[in-house]
N, C-alpha and C positions, 0 to 999 in steps of 0.2 A: 724698565723694572729691577729693581732692586734684587739681588738674593742673598744681601743680608737676612740674617735667622734672629728670631726673638730669642725663641727658646736654642739656645745652643746644643744641647743634648740631642739634637734634631740630626748635626753636623755629624757625616762621618770623618775617619780622620784623612780619606783620599781627598774627598771633598775640602776639607779645611784648609789642608797643605796645598791646594790647586794654585797654579800660576795662570788659571784662566778666569776671565770676568767678563759675564754678559750682561750688557746695560742696553734698555731699552727708551727710547725718546718719541715722546707728541710727534708728530709728523710737522703741526703747525709752529710749534717752539720751534724747531729745526730750522725752519723757512723764514721766519723773523728774526732767527739768527741769524741767518744767510744774508739778509737784507741789511742788517746793521752790521755787515763787515765779517771779515776772519777773527778778528779777536774778538769778537761777541760771541761767533761761534765755536771758538775753543774753551772759552768761557761756559758756555750752556752743555757743552761735550763732558768736563771734567767734572766728578763724582767723588763722592767720601773711597769710592769702591774702582776707580779707574783716576787717576792723576798723572797722566804721565810727563818726560819732560819736556819742554819747549820743542826739540828739534821734531819733536814723534807726534806730540801735537797738533805742528802746522801739517806735519804729511797727511794725519787722521783729517782735517779739518778740509786741506784741497779735496782730500778723496770723496771726502763729503759733499764737498759744495758740488765736484763734475755728477757724482751720482745723481743729484738732483737736477743738473742741469740735461743728464741723458735724457732721451727715451728707449735708450734701449737696455742701457746697464743696470743690471738690477743689486751685484755686489760686487766690491773691490777686495783685493786682497793685499795685506799690507804686511811684511816682515819686515823686523827690526832685530839685528845682531850688534847686542849691547860688548862686544867683543871692542869693537873699536873704540867705544871710551875709556874701558878697563886698560887695554894697550897702553893708550897714548898716542894714537896717531896724531899727525899736526893736521889732519882733516879733524877731529874731535878736539883738540884744544882750540881750534878758530871758533867750533861751535860752543865751549864751554865759554869764551870770554864772552861770546857775541851776548849769549844767555845771561851774564853776572852785569851788563849795561842796562 
């Protein structure tokens, strides 16, 4: 479910500037995307409000696949640190070059 409001006057300043985003997906659509492969899952997970960079999208997709394969896990916590991309670490430069190919 999308949190975008049609009437912008309903949005508080705090909510308008939030860095958090909540998306809800139809289970059958996700299962179909998983069966079609990771790239299809990434395209399915990306929305107007959630469009992470490739390396983050790949980690999110891998976590979704693991969750759907698991009989006991119901959530996954993912933490991303943009600092490595801002500082220009060698690993970040490698990822940046890979995503441009």
